[in-house]
Steps between C-alpha positions, in 0.01 A plus 500: 500500500591267795395569844732702722619322815425661832776413758374570844774570759442602852847681498718558202877423521763754432595367146501752219167577335443660169310607258450673172373445169510549141259644246521585139572862402254650254321820574138499617219613265287796580219433763187337381324474840564731786513377859160479679405784735567448873475693816871472558776766496837510328808623685830554327813725462552750219748766464616459855145539648258257644171489313147357562238463230212285382614161373493612132737787585223780495454759782863470584639733765854514675476445879857595552731686249800542730776305342596243770592206292132371518469131394273197520173660616229265612163548673308355791125419474441811696671726251830558687790510254832356607806597309875468522691826535834650571741622220774255395794502737732335268751590244601279212261194533147415399219524760180340363282741696710789607315503820516332843270669736122423566255786453115494496260765363119521465345557166503872554884501547514551874785300663368257753807297591879505440771529426590153644849377399513146369758283684842465346428760238681829410275671740623302801838429652694187409569320174302668229251287314254570218125488536237480229139385426304647793153369554250588781266241650133565418433580864806722547639254760845472328692604195730249330805560271782327334831528687798460264820461688748613236270330233562145644237287672212755485249428776154624604471717804204682671406714794228724615486825284533726808817320608341337803534123570774274375686492170442160339649294215378186320721239661567133457485243780840606621402863530692615193341722241364313207627620172182654389394834360211712349246449774128530420235491768227246466263611779642652809728227609631307208779611267542357145875515467730409205858502410711647217790266452623168367239221503567178690278220387274358768485808714200731540521800262253699680316450831217638708662584824296526820645783701324373813656158536776493222343219297542525128332248258681553178448426127746321280526419129283785396499473117454867468829551672692212346867559498472884479776674696280790628123523576239667706170360630176656619162360592155648506323574835299182446803290455346341195683705239878521451736700286864404434728747322825348378814642328835365397712806601742313723584253213599800276705716733190692622367577158157355456435311174171344587227601746139392556216465741327172541152473655404194707210389720424266773162359613591504866663788698846432633637308682326183385434538128689437186554779234340289246494710188722747303242685307681785324851641439532856414834574308636840590745717295855437650597844383262645764703341776842635558783343686410430859141602427340171422254291700646613836406857450180462291293510819203282372174539689147359462189716554300391800256311286769330302377638169786733428888455515738792513868516453780745416714531180765750413244738343235481759228290675309244299179313578309194341166358537559161656130429608501190281857347470366242252438764241867566428449701179265740692752514791798584271293740303396695809854591599513880512699785640315681780764722658768633270819536700357328807694251700451236767112456476282362775121438477342546845148414610431840655284734301632842388393760757461874435812708494584744773224756540697820459815424312637241255848392413555544135708272275865574464555328157458639150126415503242330705165574658359519850148506633514829680439585867184706497349669804219310663149625561530438869520810715382737231226751550163367394448524130860589426642333182775248506801451272690192401820464302437180306838460319806679368787430257846656498733510207839593628655515150265768383450634855121473455238399767136403414258486792133385504244574767132507578254676724202360702249604769441848361180647354460562132772553251857439648804701408858476623789715612861375488831619648855373448763556770469857635307633196161662501165311488377497131200361314571145356346191378597134484742400370735772612824500307825676616777534246863612525512435876824561700679207625434395854187438733173666434173522679163516326175593653144522369166592637137482394256775466138448453240726336411667825864608550560245782868404494657167621670619820749219495649488149643174367881511479786281377869530453709382211865516374627613162 
């Protein structure tokens, strides 16, 4: 494989950039090696709700179930989740995200900022534009997104999540927005930006744009991209690992025939180092990427240590173990589905915190699980037992709910009492299964009783929807 050229430019010109790639189209084999464990969290959208979970999809809980067109969640290093919101304000047209306002939540689901309209979008006055691919900076200083003015010349824009400060765009030396899209933060002040469009030989196909001074060293002649008409690029936090997803949808009227992910590395963090090796190409099933849902909507993301790569397909969120890009058979064999039905994944560096102490927001889909919000031991009388809901699962089709819980801090053998909605407290044990539930919202409560008869004075509760 020949060395890829690194073309350093202090400022890029306004010529059209591009991108995209090709990959063969056979289906991936079942996983052989799962991704390594990490302290990260996975945020994503499923069934109209924003979810957070462990990187492998376990301990998932919805932080916001109100349908508000949620799209493109990402997370700061401190655990703040930035997400696009706002139901589509368009009839007859395709909006890649359906959302054009900035919201922020903490991991417990409390809203901490927003809504902040994005300039030029359906949420503001003026010529309506489309917005997509929201990404928050690791330090929460800015949130960036793709602004698509009638689907022509998409450009990267950013501003403070709370709406303060100035609205910025990635501009050329004449002050015009560069035709860039799909911004990804590399640290708090640099955006890796790419472009979906027609390739022009000799121009940078993706660039690391410095939001402080407008400089943008750019890469050209990336063999992973080649002549592909559509692509997406993401880098690890170290800047030493790169992933390029390519598809040929624009060549075939929007219908993808070939799609793949190519893994690359560099010995020196950018700018200043060549991407020297293409280690592995993962062929993906083209049937799992519908029209207008190729590389631009796959939402690729590296874990904080660079060992795991996540992306979205039509049937859910997939991950692969990319800790050793040289071991291509291991990488390809590790591809596995972690969140069926999930969309727009993002692996953040923040650890998963405990859910809200008194209530939990249950999943709204046909199934799912959540680590429940149990009462805490703080503030209880001395020696009183404590109760924690550890998980629950809801099957909307059969109208059945299964809840698991545990007790602690009591003396001797522990027992439990459960209550659903306005019903009476009755003896129960974990797991508690409710069948033939009525449609709508329900409230479950459970309290621990120890052998002395002492009762948890703050029962653990959670809410769910059937």
